[in-house]
N, C-alpha and C positions, 0 to 999 in steps of 0.2 A: 743564435736563433734565441726566440722568446716564447714561452708557453704560458697560457694563461689558465689558472684554476681557480675558482673562488675569488676572482678579484685581485688574485696575486700574480706577478709578472716574475718568471724564473727565466735567467740566462743557462742555457745548457747546451750540450750538443745534440745532433740530429736523433742518433739512436736512443740516447738517455730521454730525449724529450718525449718520444714515443712512449717509453716506458712510464714515465710520470704522467703522461696524460691516460694511459689506461688505470695506473694504481687512483688516480683523481676522479676518474669516471666510476671506478668500483666504489671509492669511498663515499661518493654522491647518492650512488643507487643503494647501496646499503643504508645510510642514513635516511634514504626516502622510504625504504621499506620498513625501517623501524619505526619510523614517524607513524605511517600507515598503521602498522599493526598494533601501535599503541592508541589509536583512535578510538574514542567510545563507540561501542556497538549497539545499536539498537536492541532492546530486549524483545524477544518474540513472545508475543502473545500465548499462552498455553490454555490449552482446554482443560477443564474441570471434569468431573464425573457425569456420564449420561444422566439424563433426567429421564425416570422410567416413565412411558406412556406418552411424552411429550409430542404434539402434533401442532406445527406451526400452519398449517393450512388454515386459510381464511381472512377475513379483512382486518387491517391494521391500520393506525395512524401515526404519521411522524411529524412532528413540528418542522423538521428540516426538509422533508420530502413529499408531504401531503398524503393522501389516500395510497395504501398497498395492498395489494392481493397477494397471497403466497399459497404455494400448493406444495405440499410435503409428500413424495413417494419414497418410504424407507428413509435413507439418510439425505436423499437428494431433494433440494428444495428449489423451485424456481418462483419468480415474482414478477411483479410489474408495479410502477408507481406511477401516478397522476400528480405532477407538481401544481400547485396552486397558481404559478406564473402563467401556465398553460400548457396546450398540448405539445408544444415545441420543446418544452423542458422535460416531458416525459421521459421514462426509461424502464429498462430491464434489467434483469440480473439471475444470476443461476450460482447455485453453490452445493455446499456439503456440510452436513451437521458432524461435527467430531466432539463428542461428549457434550458439553454445555454451550459449545463454540459453533458458531454459523460462518463460515468462510466464504466469500462470494467474490464474483467479479460482475461489474457493471457495466453497461452500455446506454449512453443518451444520444439517440441518433442525430437530434438536432436538426436545424433546418437552415441551409445555407443561404436561401434567397430571404430570410428572416435575420441574418446575421448571427445565427446562433449554431456555434461551432459544435460539431459531434465531440462527445468527450466517451472516455473509458476509464475503469479503474477497479480498485480492488477494495474489499471492506472486510471487516470481521465484526460480529455482533453476538454479545453473551447473552442467553437465554436465562431468565429468571427462574428460579428453582418451580413456580407454578405456572411456568409456559406462557405467561401473560405480558411480559415485558422484554424487550431487546435493548441493549446499550452497547454501543461500541464507537468506533471511527471507521473514517472512509478516507479514499486517497484516491490520487490520479495516476494513471497509467501502471506501474509495476509497486506504486507504493499502498501500502494499507492505511495509512494515517495522516497525511499530509492535507487533507481536505477538511477535516472537521470531524465534529462528533455527530453521531446517527443514534437517535433515541426512537423507539415505536412501543405503541401499546397495541393489544389486542382489543377488537372491538367487543364490548360488552353485550352484542346483540347476534354476535356470530356463535 
């Protein structure tokens, strides 16, 4: 009989062949697990200290997403954005303020009739110490960063 393991052919008896196949499978599994463990891990964005008296409620503007309205109630923040590409690109989000970090999930309902897919994802935004700027990243689905940068400035008239 012949057994194949990682491109090698081995001539062996039937019972010895089973033992070697099991050992070969374990070896391949261990190597795969070690390789996965050694893969670079994404660094988690850590929150800084809370900003006393910060209130994100009000009008904001983002070059990436247009006009934004935020409402803060305690540590909970909800919002909506009006994309400059038109109402089919508008969306809403909700999240929590953790120290100086606003973590959120967002939804863009889209419009299938206009061939604009519904999308969703996550984001994080760091609040500046004066509470007037947000800067961070957004991502699709479970990612917080594969979509791009997200910056916003609070309206001076708010």
